[in-house]
C-alpha positions in Angstrom: -7.2 0.7 -26.7 -9.7 3.4 -26.3 -10.2 4.6 -22.8 -13.4 3.4 -21.2 -16.2 5.8 -20.4 -16.6 6.8 -16.8 -20.0 5.1 -16.4 -23.1 6.1 -14.5 -22.9 8.0 -11.2 -22.1 6.3 -7.9 -24.2 7.8 -5.1 -23.9 7.6 -1.3 -25.9 4.3 -1.2 -23.4 2.7 -3.5 -20.5 3.6 -1.1 -22.4 2.3 1.9 -22.9 -1.0 0.0 -19.2 -1.1 -0.9 -18.0 -0.5 2.7 -20.5 -2.9 4.1 -19.2 -5.5 1.6 -15.7 -4.7 2.7 -16.6 -5.5 6.3 -17.9 -8.9 5.2 -14.8 -9.5 3.1 -12.5 -8.6 5.9 -14.6 -10.8 8.2 -14.1 -13.7 5.8 -10.3 -13.1 5.2 -9.3 -12.0 8.7 -7.6 -15.3 9.6 -5.6 -15.3 6.3 -4.5 -11.6 6.9 -3.4 -12.5 10.4 -1.5 -15.5 9.2 0.4 -13.3 6.7 1.1 -10.8 9.4 2.3 -13.5 11.8 5.2 -14.2 9.4 6.6 -10.6 9.2 4.6 -8.5 11.7 2.5 -8.4 14.9 0.0 -11.1 13.8 -2.8 -8.7 14.4 -3.6 -7.2 10.9 -6.7 -9.3 10.3 -8.1 -8.8 13.8 -7.4 -5.1 13.7 -9.2 -4.6 10.4 -12.0 -6.9 11.5 -12.7 -4.7 14.5 -12.4 -1.5 12.4 -14.7 -2.6 9.6 -17.2 -4.0 12.0 -17.4 -0.5 13.4 -17.7 1.0 10.0 -20.6 -1.3 9.1 -22.3 -0.5 12.3 -22.1 3.3 12.0 -23.2 3.2 8.4 -26.2 1.1 9.4 -27.2 3.8 11.8 -26.3 6.9 9.8 -26.9 7.6 6.2 -24.6 10.3 4.9 -26.0 12.1 1.9 -23.0 12.1 -0.3 -20.2 9.7 -1.3 -17.6 12.0 0.2 -19.4 12.1 3.6 -19.8 8.3 3.6 -16.0 7.8 3.1 -15.1 10.5 5.6 -17.3 8.9 8.3 -15.8 5.5 7.6 -12.3 6.8 7.7 -13.0 8.4 11.1 -14.3 5.1 12.4 -11.2 3.3 11.3 -8.9 5.8 12.9 -10.8 5.6 16.2 -11.1 1.8 16.4 -8.1 0.3 14.7 -4.8 0.1 16.5 -1.3 0.1 15.2 -0.5 1.6 11.8 -3.5 0.2 9.9 -6.0 2.5 11.5 -4.3 5.8 10.6 -3.3 4.6 7.2 -6.7 3.2 6.1 -8.5 6.0 7.9 -6.4 8.5 6.0 -7.1 6.7 2.7 -10.9 6.8 3.1 -11.0 10.4 4.5 -8.8 11.8 1.7 -10.9 10.0 -0.9 -13.9 11.6 0.7 -12.3 15.0 0.7 -11.3 14.5 -3.0 -14.9 13.7 -3.9 -16.2 16.9 -2.2 -19.9 17.5 -1.8 -21.0 15.9 -5.1 -24.2 13.8 -4.8 -22.9 11.4 -7.4 -19.4 10.7 -8.8 -18.2 8.6 -11.8 -15.3 6.2 -12.0 -12.8 8.9 -13.3 -13.6 11.1 -10.3 -13.2 8.2 -8.0 -9.8 7.3 -9.6 -8.6 10.9 -9.1 -9.7 10.8 -5.5 -8.1 7.5 -4.9 -4.8 8.8 -6.4 -4.9 11.8 -4.1 -5.6 9.5 -1.1 -2.8 7.1 -2.0 -0.4 10.1 -2.2 -1.5 11.1 1.3 -1.0 7.6 2.7 2.5 7.6 1.1 3.3 10.9 2.8 1.9 9.8 6.2 3.9 6.5 6.1 7.0 7.9 4.4 6.8 4.9 2.0 6.8 4.4 -1.7 5.9 1.6 -4.1 8.5 -1.2 -3.8 8.8 -0.9 0.0 6.6 -3.9 0.6 3.5 -2.0 1.9 -0.1 -1.4 1.0 1.1 1.1 -1.6 2.3 -1.7 -3.8 -1.4 -2.6 -4.3 -2.9 0.8 -4.1 -0.7 2.8 -6.5 -1.3 0.5 -9.5 -5.0 0.2 -8.6 -5.4 4.0 -8.6 -3.8 4.2 -12.1 -5.9 1.3 -13.5 -9.1 2.6 -12.1 -8.9 5.4 -14.6 -9.8 2.6 -17.2 -11.9 0.1 -15.4 -12.9 -1.3 -12.0 -11.9 -4.8 -13.0 -8.5 -3.6 -14.2 -8.0 -1.9 -10.8 -8.8 -5.1 -9.0 -6.4 -7.1 -11.1 -3.7 -4.4 -10.7 -4.1 -4.4 -7.0 -3.9 -8.2 -6.8 -0.8 -8.3 -8.9 0.7 -5.6 -6.8 0.0 -7.5 -3.6 1.6 -10.7 -5.1 4.6 -8.7 -6.2 5.5 -8.0 -2.6 6.5 -11.6 -1.9 10.1 -11.4 -3.3 10.6 -7.9 -1.9 12.6 -7.0 1.2 10.5 -4.7 3.5 11.8 -1.2 3.8 9.0 0.2 6.0 7.0 -0.9 8.9 7.6 -3.7 11.4 8.6 -6.1 8.7 11.6 -4.0 7.9 13.1 -5.0 11.2 13.5 -8.5 9.7 15.7 -7.3 6.9 16.3 -10.1 4.3 14.1 -12.5 6.4 11.1 -10.5 5.2 11.7 -11.8 1.7 9.4 -14.7 0.6 6.3 -13.4 2.4 3.3 -11.5 0.8 2.7 -8.2 2.6 -0.5 -8.3 4.7 -1.2 -4.6 4.1 -1.0 -4.9 0.3 -3.2 -8.0 0.6 -5.9 -6.3 2.5 -5.7 -3.3 0.1 -6.2 -5.6 -2.8 -9.2 -7.2 -1.0 -10.9 -3.8 -0.7 -10.3 -2.9 -4.4 -11.6 -6.3 -5.4 -14.7 -5.7 -3.3 -15.2 -2.3 -5.1 -15.3 -4.1 -8.5 -17.6 -6.8 -7.1 -20.0 -4.1 -5.7 -20.1 -2.4 -9.1 -21.1 -5.7 -10.6 -20.9 -7.2 -14.1 -20.6 -3.8 -15.7 -17.2 -3.3 -14.0 -15.4 -4.9 -16.9 -17.5 -3.9 -19.9 -16.0 -1.5 -22.5 -17.8 1.8 -22.3 -19.8 0.6 -19.3 -18.0 1.5 -16.2 
């Protein structure tokens, strides 16, 4: 199948819309994320992300960075400063490194975003000392970054499948790893929230997210 075109440029306003939509999605799914975390973690993943993305939405409503990279960098800083536990540094690093990867460009296309996401996922893996298959957010993010090179919808589907694939895995990183074999049978909350953010990206792009040659 021919590779899809990279589509029209995404500007700072688009990234503000995406992250604001992420805040709404996290607000909607916070209880579900916390329930997942209650089974194998500290039962605070949903509430932690809720607090962090509320702060992101608030700061983006007050400030309007001029470039996509600046929007992502600001959001990443907010997450690091407001979210406790491991989620803040990991998601903060993800967004900050995406911002760094996009540089000072006023607009970016899907292929540039895929490259930046790939770099950010590598940084998260290095920070957490984890890899795909360890039952972490990387199980959703790594396939999403690869699929984003072809389409937004494909990235969302890959992230969702990656999150679902964590259910039969035994955790090898994070608090869930303390449970050993008892971590098997539970979907990872970090992979689930990562898939939620990628799905929101595709939704923010809109119907063109899945069209051949569109975006």
